[in-house]
C-alpha positions, 0 to 999 in steps of 0.5 A: 500500500502506497501512502504517498500524497501527490502534489495535487492533493496538497495544493487542493487542500491548501486552496480550500482553506479552513471552513468557516462553520463554527456555528454548525461545529458547536451544534454538532458538538452539542448533539454529540454531548447529548448522545454521550449523556444519553448513553451514560444514563442508559448504561447507569440505569442498566447497572443494578447499583446505579439504578438503586442509587438513582432511585434513592437520590430521587426518593430523598429529594421527593421526601425533602420536597414534601417535607418543605411543602408540608412545613410551609402549609403547617406553619404558613 
């Protein structure tokens, strides 16, 4: 296999120059990050300990929120 780059390829790459697509690059990165986060959430949910920890955290937050609302109604 020959990996020699011809002069035509080098000149062609230089004439194109860098693309000015910063906005689309940021959107692409955001989409990539979102997919990565979705993958991590799915993988964590598939793990039994990760699922138990997630449920425990949401349960504690729900208990705290209900306590705050109850305390507000009782004292308010």
